[in-house]
Every structure is written in C-alpha cells, then in structure tokens.
C-alpha positions as CSV (number, residue, x, y, z in Angstrom):
1,M,21.5,-15.2,7.2
2,E,23.5,-13.7,4.4
3,E,26.4,-11.5,5.6
4,T,26.9,-9.3,2.6
5,K,25.1,-6.2,1.3
6,T,24.4,-4.7,4.7
7,P,21.1,-2.9,4.4
8,K,20.7,0.7,5.3
9,T,18.3,0.4,8.2
10,S,17.3,2.6,11.1
11,E,18.7,1.7,14.5
12,T,16.0,3.6,16.3
13,P,12.7,3.3,14.4
14,Q,10.3,6.0,15.3
15,H,6.8,4.8,16.2
16,P,4.2,6.5,18.5
17,N,3.2,4.4,21.5
18,V,0.1,2.3,20.7
19,E,-2.0,0.8,23.5
20,I,-5.0,-1.5,22.6
21,A,-7.2,-2.8,25.4
22,V,-10.2,-5.1,25.1
23,K,-12.8,-6.7,27.4
24,N,-15.2,-9.5,26.5
25,F,-13.8,-9.6,23.0
26,G,-14.3,-13.1,21.5
27,P,-12.4,-15.6,23.6
28,I,-10.5,-12.8,25.4
29,A,-11.9,-11.8,28.8
30,E,-9.5,-8.9,29.3
31,A,-6.3,-7.7,27.8
32,T,-4.2,-4.5,27.5
33,I,-1.4,-4.7,25.1
34,D,1.3,-2.1,24.2
35,L,2.3,-2.6,20.6
36,Q,6.1,-2.6,20.2
37,P,8.2,-2.7,17.1
38,L,8.0,-6.5,17.5
39,T,5.0,-7.8,19.3
40,V,4.7,-11.6,19.9
41,F,1.5,-13.5,20.8
42,V,2.0,-16.9,22.4
43,G,-0.4,-19.4,24.1
44,P,-2.6,-22.4,23.5
45,S,-4.9,-22.5,20.5
46,N,-8.3,-20.8,20.6
47,T,-7.3,-18.3,23.3
48,G,-7.6,-15.2,21.1
49,K,-4.3,-14.6,19.4
50,T,-5.8,-14.4,15.9
51,Y,-8.7,-12.3,17.3
52,F,-6.4,-9.7,18.7
53,S,-4.2,-9.7,15.5
54,T,-7.3,-9.2,13.4
55,L,-8.4,-6.3,15.6
56,I,-5.0,-4.7,15.2
57,Y,-5.5,-5.0,11.4
58,A,-9.0,-3.6,11.5
59,L,-8.0,-0.6,13.6
60,H,-5.0,0.0,11.4
61,G,-7.4,0.0,8.4
62,V,-9.8,2.4,9.9
63,F,-7.1,5.0,10.8
64,N,-4.7,4.3,7.9
65,G,-2.1,3.3,10.5
66,F,-1.3,4.3,14.0
67,S,0.2,7.7,13.2
68,R,0.5,10.8,15.3
69,F,-2.6,12.1,13.6
70,P,-5.4,9.9,12.1
71,S,-4.9,10.3,8.4
72,H,-8.5,9.7,7.6
73,L,-9.2,13.0,9.3
74,L,-6.9,14.9,6.8
75,T,-9.9,15.6,4.5
76,A,-11.4,17.6,7.3
77,I,-8.4,19.8,7.8
78,L,-6.9,20.2,4.3
79,P,-9.1,23.1,3.2
80,A,-8.4,24.9,6.5
81,L,-4.7,24.3,6.1
82,L,-4.6,25.7,2.6
83,E,-6.6,28.8,3.6
84,L,-4.4,29.3,6.6
85,E,-1.2,29.1,4.6
86,K,-2.5,31.4,1.9
87,T,-3.6,34.0,4.4
88,R,-0.3,34.0,6.2
89,I,1.8,34.1,3.1
90,D,-0.3,37.0,1.7
91,Q,0.3,39.0,4.9
92,E,4.1,38.2,5.0
93,T,4.4,39.2,1.3
94,R,2.6,42.5,1.9
95,T,4.8,43.3,4.9
96,A,8.0,42.6,3.0
97,V,6.9,44.8,0.1
98,E,5.9,47.6,2.4
99,E,9.3,47.5,4.2
100,L,11.1,47.7,0.8
101,R,9.0,50.7,-0.3
102,K,9.7,52.6,3.0
103,T,13.4,52.4,2.2
104,H,12.8,53.5,-1.5
105,Q,14.4,50.4,-2.8
106,K,13.6,48.9,-6.1
107,I,11.5,45.9,-5.5
108,K,12.9,42.6,-6.8
109,V,11.6,39.1,-6.4
110,S,14.9,38.0,-4.9
111,D,14.7,40.9,-2.3
112,M,11.2,39.9,-1.3
113,S,12.2,36.3,-1.0
114,Q,15.1,37.1,1.3
115,R,12.9,39.4,3.4
116,I,10.3,36.7,3.8
117,L,13.0,34.1,4.5
118,D,14.4,36.4,7.2
119,K,11.0,36.6,8.9
120,Q,10.4,32.8,8.9
121,Q,12.1,30.0,10.6
122,L,13.5,27.3,8.3
123,R,11.4,24.7,10.1
124,E,7.8,25.4,11.3
125,T,5.1,23.4,13.1
126,L,1.4,23.6,12.8
127,K,-1.0,22.4,15.5
128,L,-4.7,21.5,15.4
129,S,-5.4,24.4,17.7
130,D,-4.2,26.8,15.0
131,L,-7.1,25.8,12.8
132,P,-10.6,27.4,12.9
133,Q,-13.0,26.2,15.6
134,Q,-15.4,24.7,13.0
135,T,-12.6,22.5,11.5
136,R,-11.5,21.4,15.0
137,D,-15.1,20.4,15.8
138,E,-15.4,18.4,12.6
139,V,-12.2,16.5,13.5
140,Q,-13.5,15.7,17.0
141,S,-16.8,14.6,15.6
142,T,-15.4,12.4,12.8
143,I,-13.1,10.4,15.0
144,K,-16.2,9.2,16.8
145,N,-17.9,7.9,13.7
146,S,-18.9,4.4,14.7
147,G,-20.0,3.3,11.3
148,I,-16.5,3.1,9.8
149,F,-15.2,1.0,12.6
150,E,-18.2,-1.3,12.7
151,N,-18.1,-2.0,9.0
152,E,-14.4,-2.7,9.0
153,L,-14.7,-5.0,12.1
154,K,-17.5,-7.0,10.4
155,R,-15.5,-7.2,7.2
156,C,-12.3,-8.4,8.8
157,F,-14.0,-11.0,10.9
158,D,-16.6,-12.0,8.3
159,L,-19.6,-11.2,10.6
160,N,-23.2,-10.2,10.1
161,T,-23.3,-8.4,13.4
162,I,-20.8,-7.1,16.0
163,E,-22.8,-9.1,18.6
164,D,-21.1,-12.2,17.4
165,L,-17.8,-10.9,18.8
166,I,-19.0,-10.3,22.3
167,Q,-17.9,-12.9,24.8
168,L,-21.0,-14.2,26.6
169,T,-20.9,-15.7,30.1
170,Q,-23.7,-17.1,32.3
171,N,-25.5,-13.7,32.6
172,Q,-25.6,-13.3,28.8
173,H,-25.4,-9.6,29.2
174,N,-21.7,-8.8,28.7
175,E,-20.5,-5.5,27.2
176,M,-17.6,-5.6,24.8
177,K,-15.0,-2.8,25.1
178,V,-12.2,-1.8,22.8
179,S,-9.9,1.1,23.3
180,L,-7.1,2.5,21.2
181,R,-4.7,5.1,22.7
182,I,-1.9,6.8,20.8
183,S,0.7,8.6,22.9
184,E,4.2,10.0,22.7
185,E,6.6,10.9,25.5
186,N,3.9,10.1,28.1
187,K,1.5,12.5,26.4
188,N,-1.8,11.4,24.9
189,I,-2.1,12.3,21.2
190,W,-5.5,10.8,20.5
191,Y,-7.7,8.0,21.7
192,L,-10.8,6.1,20.9
193,N,-13.1,4.1,23.2
194,I,-15.7,1.7,21.8
195,K,-18.5,0.0,23.7
196,A,-20.8,-2.6,22.2
197,F,-23.9,-4.3,23.7
198,K,-25.8,-6.5,21.4
199,S,-26.1,-4.5,18.2
200,N,-25.5,-1.1,19.8
201,I,-22.2,0.6,19.5
202,I,-21.1,3.7,21.4
203,M,-17.8,5.5,20.5
204,D,-16.0,8.2,22.3
205,G,-12.7,9.7,21.2
206,L,-10.6,12.9,21.3
207,V,-7.7,14.3,19.4
208,N,-5.2,16.4,21.4
209,E,-5.4,19.9,19.9
210,D,-1.8,20.5,20.8
211,V,-0.6,17.7,18.5
212,V,1.7,18.8,15.7
213,L,0.1,18.1,12.4
214,R,3.2,18.4,10.3
215,I,6.8,19.6,10.2
216,Y,8.2,21.0,7.0
217,H,11.1,22.8,5.5
218,R,10.8,26.1,3.5
219,T,11.8,25.7,-0.1
220,G,11.1,27.4,-3.4
221,L,10.3,30.9,-2.2
222,R,10.6,32.4,-5.7
223,E,7.8,30.1,-6.9
224,V,5.8,30.7,-3.7
225,L,5.5,34.4,-4.4
226,S,3.8,33.8,-7.7
227,S,1.6,30.8,-6.8
228,H,0.9,31.2,-3.1
229,D,0.9,27.4,-2.8
230,I,3.7,27.2,-0.3
231,L,3.3,23.6,0.5
232,P,2.3,20.5,-1.4
233,V,-0.2,19.8,1.3
234,L,-1.7,16.7,-0.3
235,S,1.7,15.0,-0.2
236,A,1.5,15.1,3.6
237,Q,-1.0,12.2,3.5
238,R,1.7,9.7,2.9
239,E,3.5,11.0,6.0
240,F,0.5,10.0,8.0
241,K,-0.8,7.0,6.1
242,R,0.8,3.6,6.8
243,E,0.1,0.3,4.9
244,R,-0.9,-3.0,6.5
245,F,-0.1,-6.5,5.5
246,Y,-1.6,-9.7,7.1
247,L,-0.3,-13.2,6.3
248,P,-3.0,-15.5,7.6
249,A,-2.4,-19.1,8.8
250,A,-4.1,-20.3,5.7
251,R,-1.6,-18.6,3.4
252,S,0.0,-21.8,2.1
253,G,-3.3,-23.1,0.6
254,I,-4.1,-19.6,-0.8
255,M,-0.7,-19.3,-2.4
256,Q,-1.2,-22.6,-4.2
257,S,-4.8,-22.0,-5.3
258,H,-5.3,-18.2,-5.6
259,R,-5.6,-18.3,-9.4
260,V,-8.3,-21.1,-9.2
261,I,-10.2,-19.2,-6.5
262,A,-10.0,-15.9,-8.4
263,S,-11.2,-17.6,-11.6
264,S,-14.1,-19.2,-9.8
265,L,-15.2,-15.8,-8.3
266,V,-15.1,-14.2,-11.7
267,E,-17.2,-17.0,-13.1
268,R,-19.8,-16.5,-10.3
269,A,-19.8,-12.8,-10.9
270,T,-20.5,-13.1,-14.7
271,R,-23.9,-13.3,-16.3
272,G,-24.7,-16.9,-17.2
273,G,-22.2,-18.1,-14.6
274,L,-22.9,-20.3,-11.6
275,T,-25.7,-19.0,-9.4
276,P,-25.6,-21.0,-6.1
277,L,-28.3,-20.4,-3.5
278,E,-25.7,-19.1,-1.1
279,V,-22.2,-17.9,-1.9
280,P,-19.8,-18.3,1.1
281,T,-17.6,-15.3,1.9
282,F,-14.1,-14.8,3.0
283,S,-12.9,-12.8,6.0
284,G,-11.4,-9.4,5.2
285,I,-7.9,-10.5,6.0
286,V,-8.1,-13.4,3.6
287,T,-9.8,-11.2,0.9
288,D,-7.1,-8.5,1.2
289,F,-4.3,-11.2,1.1
290,M,-5.8,-12.7,-2.1
291,K,-6.2,-9.2,-3.7
292,Q,-2.5,-8.4,-3.0
293,L,-1.5,-11.6,-4.7
294,I,-3.8,-11.2,-7.7
295,L,-2.7,-7.6,-8.2
296,Y,0.9,-8.2,-7.3
297,E,3.7,-6.2,-9.0
298,E,7.3,-5.9,-7.9
299,S,8.3,-2.4,-7.1
300,D,10.3,-0.5,-9.7
301,E,12.2,1.1,-6.9
302,P,12.4,-1.5,-4.1
303,D,13.5,-0.6,-0.7
304,E,17.1,-1.8,-0.4
305,G,16.7,-3.0,3.2
306,M,13.6,-5.0,2.3
307,K,15.3,-6.4,-0.8
308,H,18.2,-7.6,1.3
309,L,15.9,-9.4,3.8
310,A,14.1,-11.1,0.9
311,D,17.3,-12.2,-0.7
312,A,18.7,-13.6,2.6
313,L,15.4,-15.4,3.3
314,E,15.6,-17.1,-0.1
315,S,19.2,-18.0,0.3
316,E,19.3,-19.2,3.9
317,V,15.9,-20.7,4.4
318,L,14.2,-21.5,1.1
319,A,17.4,-22.5,-0.7
320,G,15.9,-21.1,-3.9
321,R,14.1,-18.2,-5.5
322,I,10.4,-17.2,-5.6
323,L,9.5,-16.0,-9.1
324,M,6.4,-14.3,-10.5
325,K,5.3,-14.8,-14.1
326,P,2.3,-13.1,-15.8
327,T,-0.3,-15.4,-17.4
328,P,-2.9,-15.0,-20.1
329,S,-5.7,-15.0,-17.5
330,G,-4.1,-11.8,-15.9
331,Y,-3.5,-13.5,-12.6
332,P,0.2,-13.9,-11.8
333,E,1.7,-17.3,-11.3
334,F,4.2,-17.8,-8.5
335,L,7.0,-20.4,-9.0
336,Y,9.9,-21.8,-7.0
337,Q,13.4,-22.3,-8.4
338,P,15.6,-24.4,-6.2
339,Q,19.3,-23.4,-6.0
340,E,20.6,-26.7,-7.2
341,M,18.5,-26.7,-10.4
342,G,17.5,-24.2,-13.0
343,K,14.0,-25.6,-13.5
344,E,11.1,-23.8,-12.1
345,V,8.3,-25.7,-10.3
346,R,4.8,-24.7,-9.2
347,L,4.3,-24.1,-5.5
348,T,2.0,-27.1,-5.4
349,R,5.0,-29.3,-6.1
350,A,7.4,-27.5,-3.7
351,A,7.8,-28.1,0.0
352,S,5.1,-26.7,2.3
353,M,7.6,-24.3,3.8
354,V,8.0,-22.7,0.4
355,S,4.3,-21.8,0.2
356,E,4.4,-20.5,3.8
357,L,7.3,-18.2,3.2
358,A,6.7,-17.2,-0.4
359,P,4.3,-14.4,0.5
360,V,6.9,-13.0,3.0
361,V,9.4,-12.7,0.2
362,L,6.9,-11.2,-2.2
363,F,5.6,-8.6,0.3
364,L,9.2,-7.6,1.1
365,R,9.9,-7.1,-2.6
366,G,6.5,-5.6,-3.6
367,G,5.1,-3.4,-1.0
368,I,6.4,-3.3,2.6
369,R,8.1,0.0,3.5
370,P,9.4,1.5,6.7
371,G,6.5,2.6,8.9
372,D,4.2,-0.1,7.7
373,T,2.7,-2.9,9.8
374,L,3.2,-6.6,9.0
375,I,1.2,-9.3,10.9
376,I,2.2,-12.9,10.4
377,E,0.4,-15.9,11.9
378,E,2.8,-18.7,12.8
379,P,5.8,-17.7,10.7
380,E,7.4,-21.0,11.8
381,A,4.8,-23.2,10.2
382,H,6.3,-26.2,8.4
383,L,9.9,-25.1,9.2
384,H,12.7,-27.2,10.6
385,P,13.9,-25.8,14.0
386,G,16.9,-24.3,12.2
387,G,14.7,-22.5,9.8
388,Q,12.6,-21.2,12.7
389,T,15.6,-19.5,14.2
390,E,16.4,-17.9,10.8
391,I,12.9,-16.4,10.7
392,A,13.8,-14.6,13.9
393,L,16.6,-12.8,12.1
394,T,14.2,-11.7,9.4
395,L,11.8,-10.3,12.0
396,A,14.7,-8.4,13.6
397,G,15.8,-7.0,10.2
398,L,12.2,-5.7,9.7
399,V,12.3,-4.0,13.1
400,R,15.7,-2.4,12.2
401,A,14.2,-1.2,9.0
402,G,11.3,0.6,10.8
403,V,8.5,-1.9,10.1
404,R,6.1,-2.7,13.0
405,V,5.8,-6.5,13.2
406,V,3.2,-8.6,15.0
407,V,3.5,-12.4,15.1
408,T,1.6,-15.3,16.6
409,T,3.6,-18.4,17.4
410,H,3.8,-21.7,19.1
411,S,7.5,-22.1,18.5
412,D,9.9,-22.3,21.5
413,W,12.8,-22.2,19.0
414,L,11.6,-18.8,17.6
415,L,11.3,-17.4,21.1
416,K,14.7,-18.6,22.1
417,E,16.3,-16.9,19.1
418,I,14.4,-13.7,19.7
419,A,15.8,-13.8,23.2
420,N,19.3,-14.2,21.8
421,L,18.8,-11.2,19.5
422,I,17.8,-9.1,22.5
423,R,21.0,-10.2,24.3
424,I,23.0,-9.1,21.2
425,G,21.2,-5.7,21.3
426,D,22.1,-5.3,25.0
427,L,25.8,-6.1,24.2
428,K,25.8,-3.5,21.4
429,R,24.3,-0.9,23.7
430,K,27.0,-1.7,26.3
431,G,29.7,-1.1,23.6
432,V,30.8,-4.7,23.0
433,S,32.3,-4.6,19.5
434,H,33.6,-8.2,18.9
435,L,30.4,-9.5,17.4
436,K,30.0,-11.5,14.2
437,K,29.0,-9.5,11.2
438,V,25.5,-11.0,11.0
439,E,25.0,-10.0,14.7
440,S,25.9,-6.4,13.8
441,I,22.9,-6.4,11.5
442,H,20.2,-8.5,13.3
443,W,19.6,-7.5,16.8
444,L,16.8,-6.2,19.1
445,L,16.5,-4.2,22.3
446,P,14.5,-5.3,25.3
447,E,12.2,-2.3,24.9
448,E,11.5,-3.1,21.3
449,V,9.9,-6.5,22.0
450,G,6.7,-7.2,23.8
451,T,5.6,-10.8,24.3
452,W,2.1,-11.6,25.5
453,W,0.8,-14.9,26.9
454,F,-2.9,-15.7,26.0
455,Q,-4.4,-18.1,28.5
456,K,-7.3,-20.4,28.5
457,D,-9.2,-18.4,31.1
458,G,-9.3,-15.4,28.7
459,I,-6.7,-13.3,30.5
460,V,-3.6,-12.0,28.6
461,Q,-0.4,-11.3,30.5
462,Q,2.9,-9.9,29.4
463,I,6.0,-12.2,29.6
464,P,9.0,-10.1,30.6
465,F,12.4,-10.8,29.0
466,D,14.8,-12.3,31.5
467,P,18.5,-12.1,30.7
468,T,19.0,-15.6,32.0
469,E,15.8,-17.4,31.1
470,G,15.0,-15.4,27.9
471,I,11.3,-15.5,26.9
472,E,9.7,-18.6,28.5
473,P,5.9,-19.0,28.7
474,K,4.9,-20.8,31.8
475,D,2.9,-23.5,29.9
476,Y,5.9,-24.3,27.8
477,E,7.8,-25.0,31.0
478,D,5.0,-27.1,32.4
479,V,5.0,-29.2,29.2
480,A,8.8,-29.7,29.4
481,Y,8.5,-30.9,33.1
482,K,5.7,-33.3,32.3
483,L,7.6,-34.8,29.3
484,Y,10.8,-35.1,31.5
485,D,8.9,-36.8,34.3
486,R,7.1,-39.1,31.9
487,S,10.4,-40.1,30.2
488,V,12.1,-40.8,33.6
489,N,9.1,-43.0,34.7
490,L,9.1,-44.9,31.5
491,Q,12.9,-45.4,31.6
492,D,12.5,-46.7,35.2
493,L,9.9,-49.2,34.1
494,L,12.1,-50.4,31.2
495,E,15.0,-51.0,33.6
496,K,12.8,-53.0,36.0
497,A,11.5,-55.0,33.0
498,G,15.1,-56.0,32.3
C-alpha cells in the first residue's frame, strides 16, 4: 500500500461490546458472535454467512447503530432532558443571584457566570435514572416494539413473513431466537431478546437505567443566562447514531447497470409506463446500495484517513482512479481511468475487479466515518492473490480509523495476511520498533479480530488466532491435505506408467 500521507487514525477505536446470538435462523442452527472491530465470517457456501451479515445490518438499522444508548429512543427522552436542564439552570441562577445580593454586590452577568461556573463541574454526566419515571417507562416500552424490527427484517431479507426465516426440522415446530446485547466493561448497557414462532413475534428488552446518556463540556455561560438553552441537545443524536454500509456480493453487476435499473424503475412508476402483472422486488441491502449509488455525492470535507485508504486502494490494487460524472438523467456515471492512459472507460469495459472494488473507494470518499459499520461480502472477489492481501491492509486501516468492519470470505490469502497484521500488532505492543513504514500504519491486535467458522450442520464456532498457524479454518486444512494426497497418488501413477 502507499507509504506516504500517514492518516490520522485512532490506535484504540472505542466501540461498546456487541453480542448477537441466534437459534434456528435460516440455515444457522445456533450461533453466538461477539462483533469485533474486524469480524470475519468463513465457511462453505449456504451455511449462513450472508444471513448473519444481513441480520447485523437490520439490527444496526433498527437501532441506528450499536451505541451505548439506542438512538431511536432519543425522541422519548429529549423533552425530559430539556426540561431537566432548564429547571436545574434556573435554580443555579437564582442561587447565584441570591448569594450576590446577600453580600450587597452589584450584580453583573460576568459575576453570575463565574458563580455558576464555580458551582458546576466542567464535565457532567446524565443518567437515564435522572429522568422522570414516565420517561423511563416510555424508553423501556419503546425498546420492545416488535413492529420496527419485524418490518426491517422483512425489508432486508425481502420476505413476506418472518416465518420464512425460521429453520424447520423434522418436527416443523422450531422457534427462532435472536438476541442483541450491548455491554461495556463487563456491564450490560441494554439488551433485546426476540422470539418468533410462525407469524408471532415476542420481544423483551431492557435499558440499564444507570447508563450515561451523554458527557458534555460547559461552554458559553454568558449566552446560557439569557437563553436557558445550555446544551444543543439535538446535536447529541449524531453522537449516538452510526451509519451502515453493505456491499453485497452482487455489487459488480449493480455498479455496471445501476443507471439502467433506476431508469427502468422510474418508467414503471410513471403513469403510462409498463404495468407488469407482478413487479419483482429487491432485498433491502440491494435497495440501499443502489440508493447510495444513485444519490452519491463526494463529501465536501472528506475524512483524511478514509481519503488516504481510498487513494492507496486505487494506486496499489486498481492501478487507476474511480471517477464520478453527473449525467442529464440525474443518475451519476462511474468511470475508470487506468494509470497508464488518460482516457476514461465505463465500468462495463473495465476488469471485473474494478467493479468489485469501485464501491469501496466511493464509500470511503463519500460517506464512511469513524464509528460507522461497513459490511463487505467477499472483498477478494475477482482479485489476484496479491490483490487479496492488499485488501487486508485496507481492512486494517479501516479498523485503525475507528470503523467497525464485517466481511465474509473464502480467501485463504486474505486470512493469512490478516494473521500477519495481527503479528505486526503484537510486535508493536511489545515495543519492537524496526518495522517497515507501511507496517507502522496497517496492523491489528488479536482482540480486535474475531473469525467465525460457519459449518454445514448449522453450528458456528470461533476460530482462535494462533501465533504459529495464524487463522486456519479446519475445512481449508482438509482440502489442502486431500489435494496433496491426490497429487502424490497421481505422480506415483505417472512414474509407474514410465
């Protein structure tokens, strides 16, 4: 990867602990997965890797990210927060004025500001338990609203009913279970349990009332005294909300044809347009991906870390630039400009790997920010083994920048390079300084990576990192042994045949 313009990234990204467990969920019989800054799903096809990835995306959408406090509940607490702040500031102001009057001092705004500042800490915390009981009851009730989760799950999986997700066995009476648990420092912050049997959904959840809602600094006391609006409370929503991005396995075809698909959909939606008997639908992840392409705009203030990763990906893997041009139709056109020539070409005329990685570059430049979640299916698709190892560096760079990353993969090369990046992280932690410059930027720690093996029997197990073996799924090892034995036997036959 490119060795210049070292990005300003976080060495210890802060994420709450996220545990997602399922039972009888699609092809998955049972799984409990702790999301790490980098979570990797491996295993044979049709074992549930995409199912679990889509579930992560759906849960993220319901709760606007896996934050310390579910941001969709902010609407329930904002009025109480404002009222609480105004009441408290009114009291502190009256107390400060009374103290000044007792000493017969002339009251000045600056004096009151200083007195109030003396009585307050520069940093304060506010807990859910500080709010009125009615607000707390509303929060606990809202988190158990099954309708939001059910609709998002059906949208993301393109289902008519949740029953289609339940794994059925011989008894045909399985109960699907999904649980989400957010914790920090071995303390539960909030959780959600979902049970589904046929079309019935039961949800149970709880928000720890000792959770800190926000931490803020005191500023602008002069203005506070006249407005009573001590905090821009609404701005706190971005603190809790996190964006999500999903790059589906079909992204290459979508990248090449999104304008045609969008035009066709508009034609069908227009009076006098085509009116087929039945219009097929996309899954939510494909729909969201297409919408992000159709509405794509590069950020006016791109994150420097993300921009660096995009530039390096273009330089070292794509050997060219991904360009966006507006068109009269209103749908942007994405082009590829190879390094060795100034002429731009359409993605339909570029190598398959260009269409596969183009959305990664675009999302890095146009939307992904620290704290967001990026899910990529098979980032190694259509890449030479050397390119697959380079992708591992991009993933590590995203982790260093504070992005939570989930990938599904069949690539042994990608896993081996991730293992090397973990070894580099261990060396850095042990104080080894004579590393290459690129290795000082791209590295991972063992506790930042979770690799999960999806098996044909529906069970999901974690693959621990081994300092010697790295990350080695058992079935990969079995395939290697079989190939080796087969090659030895064939070579033996060739020698006997003269």
